[in-house]
C-alpha positions in Angstrom: 5.3 -19.3 6.3 6.0 -17.1 9.3 4.6 -17.4 12.9 3.4 -14.0 14.1 1.8 -12.7 17.3 -1.4 -10.8 16.6 -2.5 -7.7 18.3 -4.7 -9.6 20.7 -1.7 -11.8 21.8 -2.8 -14.9 20.0 -0.3 -16.5 17.6 -1.3 -17.2 14.0 0.6 -18.2 10.9 1.1 -15.6 8.3 0.5 -16.7 4.7 2.7 -17.1 1.7 5.1 -14.2 0.9 5.6 -15.5 -2.7 5.1 -12.2 -4.5 5.6 -13.7 -7.9 2.7 -16.0 -7.4 0.7 -13.2 -5.7 0.8 -11.0 -8.8 0.1 -14.0 -11.1 -3.1 -14.8 -9.2 -4.2 -11.4 -8.0 -3.0 -8.7 -10.5 -6.4 -8.2 -12.1 -8.4 -8.3 -8.9 -6.0 -5.8 -7.3 -6.5 -3.4 -10.2 -10.3 -3.7 -9.9 -10.4 -3.6 -6.1 -12.4 -0.6 -5.0 -10.5 -0.4 -1.7 -7.2 0.0 -3.6 -8.9 2.7 -5.8 -10.1 4.5 -2.6 -6.6 4.4 -1.1 -5.0 5.7 -4.3 -7.5 8.6 -4.5 -6.8 9.6 -0.9 -3.0 9.6 -1.5 -3.3 11.5 -4.8 -5.5 14.2 -3.1 -3.2 14.5 -0.1 -0.2 14.9 -2.3 -1.9 17.7 -4.2 -2.9 19.4 -0.9 0.2 19.0 1.1 3.2 18.8 -1.2 5.3 21.9 -1.6 6.1 20.9 -5.2 3.9 18.3 -6.9 6.5 17.9 -9.6 9.1 16.6 -7.1 10.9 13.3 -7.7 8.5 10.6 -6.4 9.1 7.1 -5.2 6.6 4.3 -4.6 8.0 1.8 -2.0 6.4 -1.5 -2.8 5.1 -0.4 -6.2 3.5 -3.8 -6.9 2.1 -3.9 -10.4 2.3 -0.2 -11.0 -1.4 0.8 -10.5 -0.7 3.7 -8.3 2.1 5.3 -10.4 -0.1 4.8 -13.5 -2.7 7.1 -11.8 0.0 9.4 -10.4 1.6 10.2 -13.8 -1.8 11.1 -15.2 -2.5 13.6 -12.5 1.1 14.9 -12.0 2.7 14.4 -15.4 5.8 16.5 -14.6 7.1 14.4 -11.8 9.9 11.9 -12.3 8.8 8.5 -10.9 10.5 5.5 -9.3 9.0 2.2 -8.2 10.9 -0.1 -5.9 9.4 -3.6 -5.8 10.4 -7.1 -4.6 8.6 -8.9 -7.4 10.1 -9.4 -10.8 6.6 -10.1 -12.2 5.2 -7.0 -10.6 8.0 -4.9 -12.1 7.5 -6.4 -15.6 3.7 -5.5 -15.4 4.6 -2.0 -14.1 7.0 -1.2 -16.9 4.3 -1.9 -19.5 1.7 0.2 -17.6 4.0 3.2 -16.9 6.8 3.2 -19.5 7.9 6.8 -18.4 8.7 5.6 -14.9 11.7 3.7 -13.6 11.0 0.4 -11.9 13.6 -1.6 -10.1 13.5 -5.1 -8.5 15.0 -4.8 -5.1 14.7 -5.6 -1.4 15.1 -2.5 0.8 16.7 -4.7 3.5 19.3 -5.9 1.0 19.2 -3.3 -1.8 20.7 -4.0 -5.2 23.4 -1.7 -6.7 20.9 -0.5 -9.2 19.2 1.7 -6.6 22.4 3.4 -5.3 21.9 6.5 -7.6 18.5 7.1 -6.0 19.7 7.6 -2.5 18.4 11.0 -1.3 16.7 11.4 -4.6 13.0 11.8 -3.9 11.1 14.7 -2.5 7.9 12.6 -2.1 6.9 9.0 -1.6 4.1 6.6 -1.0 4.2 3.4 1.0 0.7 1.9 0.5 -0.3 -1.4 2.1 3.2 -2.6 2.6 4.1 -2.3 6.3 1.5 -5.0 7.3 3.6 -7.5 5.2 7.0 -7.0 6.9 8.2 -8.3 10.2 9.9 -5.0 11.2 8.0 -2.0 9.8 10.2 0.5 11.7 13.3 -0.9 10.0 11.6 -0.9 6.7 10.7 2.8 7.1 14.3 3.6 8.1 15.6 1.8 5.0 13.1 3.7 2.8 14.3 7.0 4.2 17.7 6.5 2.5 16.0 7.3 -0.8 14.3 10.5 0.4 15.7 14.0 0.5 15.5 16.3 3.6 12.0 17.3 4.5 10.5 14.9 1.9 6.9 14.0 2.3 5.8 10.3 2.6 2.2 9.1 2.5 1.7 5.8 4.3 -1.5 3.7 4.2 -2.0 0.6 6.3 -5.1 -1.5 7.2 -6.9 -1.0 10.4 -9.7 -3.0 11.9 -10.0 -6.8 12.2 -7.9 -9.1 10.1 -9.7 -11.5 7.7 -8.7 -15.0 6.6 -7.7 -13.6 3.2 -5.4 -11.0 4.9 -3.6 -13.8 6.7 -3.4 -15.8 3.5 -1.6 -13.0 1.7 0.9 -12.5 4.5 -0.5 -9.8 6.8 1.5 -9.8 10.1 -0.7 -7.2 11.9 -3.2 -4.4 11.4 -2.7 -0.9 12.8 -4.3 1.8 14.8 -3.6 5.5 14.4 -1.4 5.4 17.5 0.6 2.3 16.5 1.3 3.8 13.0 2.4 7.1 14.6 4.8 5.2 16.9 6.3 3.3 14.1 6.8 6.4 12.0 8.4 8.3 14.8 10.7 5.4 15.7 11.6 5.3 12.0 12.8 8.9 12.1 9.9 10.7 10.6 7.9 13.8 11.7 4.2 13.0 11.6 2.0 15.7 10.3 -1.4 14.0 10.3 -2.9 10.6 10.6 -6.4 9.9 9.2 -8.8 7.1 9.9 -10.6 7.0 6.6 -13.3 4.9 5.0 -16.3 5.1 7.4 -18.9 3.9 6.8 -18.8 2.0 3.6 -15.2 0.8 3.6 -15.9 -0.7 7.0 -19.0 -2.5 5.6 -16.9 -3.8 2.7 -14.2 -5.1 5.2 -16.9 -6.8 7.3 -18.1 -8.6 4.2 -14.6 -9.8 3.5 -14.1 -10.9 7.1 -17.5 -12.7 7.1 -16.5 -14.7 4.0 -13.6 -16.2 5.8 -11.7 -19.1 4.1 -14.3 -19.2 1.3 -12.9 -16.0 -0.1 -9.4 -17.6 -0.1 -10.7 -20.6 -1.9 -12.5 -18.6 -4.5 -9.4 -16.4 -5.2 -7.2 -19.4 -5.6 -9.6 -21.2 -7.9 -9.7 -18.4 -10.5 -8.0 -19.5 -13.7 -4.9 -17.3 -14.3 -6.4 -14.8 -11.8 -9.3 -13.8 -14.1 -12.0 -11.9 -12.3 -15.6 -12.9 -12.9 -18.6 -10.7 -13.9 -20.3 -10.7 -10.4 -17.0 -9.7 -8.7 -16.7 -6.8 -11.2 -20.2 -5.6 -10.5 -19.7 -5.8 -6.8 -16.4 -3.8 -7.1 -18.2 -1.1 -9.1 -21.0 -1.0 -6.5 -18.6 -0.5 -3.6 -16.6 1.9 -5.6 -19.7 4.1 -6.0 -20.4 3.8 -2.2 -16.8 4.7 -1.3 -17.2 8.1 -2.8 -19.4 8.9 0.3 -16.8 7.7 2.8 -15.4 10.1 5.4 -11.8 11.0 5.0 -11.4 11.1 8.8 -13.5 9.9 11.7 -13.0 7.9 15.0 -14.3 4.8 13.2 -12.5 4.5 9.9 -10.6 1.3 9.2 -8.2 2.7 6.5 -5.2 4.4 8.2 -3.4 7.0 6.2 -0.5 9.1 7.4 1.2 12.2 6.2 4.8 12.4 7.4 8.1 14.1 6.6 11.8 13.2 6.8 13.9 15.6 9.1 14.8 19.0 7.7 18.4 19.5 6.7 
């Protein structure tokens, strides 16, 4: 475990960074999570609206179990896809979901030789719900930029708002504001086009419910046999998924922070 200073100056202990165990326990719940679906839809829409060429080579930094690239390839079937992920289990699941994509197990802070051919390769990228898990998000973004071409677009999502007990349990170091994400991106060498505060009002309501459940949610998640999601959880996910369709993409109050940024031009 890692001791981290939170945004309010109080120290807490970040949870387990065991990503093999994480995907063993939470793979199904992540796939069904309406918050993940909301984020993915935002990123897919923004890529279609902002990318100069939607068939560009595209990389997912922290591709997890492949849920995002599975959706991406359906919407943009001509793009060549790369997923870089720390977890062997996550990559194994991803390869089954998206056989047309390339998935590589690697740590961007200590990259494997297998990723060398992909330096400067991608014209587009996503980094979704990753930066809150790393001790130095600026250094992570600098490392990620090595795999992007000049003037490549990267879409970054991070959590805003208060942190829940479950967030700490799965290793969140911090949550972000529009301003703090902008600062990290600029320090990482990117040109920021736009930062949205998405999700108001129903994503905020969902997050408040997660926060209110506290350690009980952690216990419930850990108690599921083989990470299987129960019927009530599935119904709740579908209900919030329906509500999330009415969320605002941008407002002063949204707790889902989404950035559109670019690498420097050549």
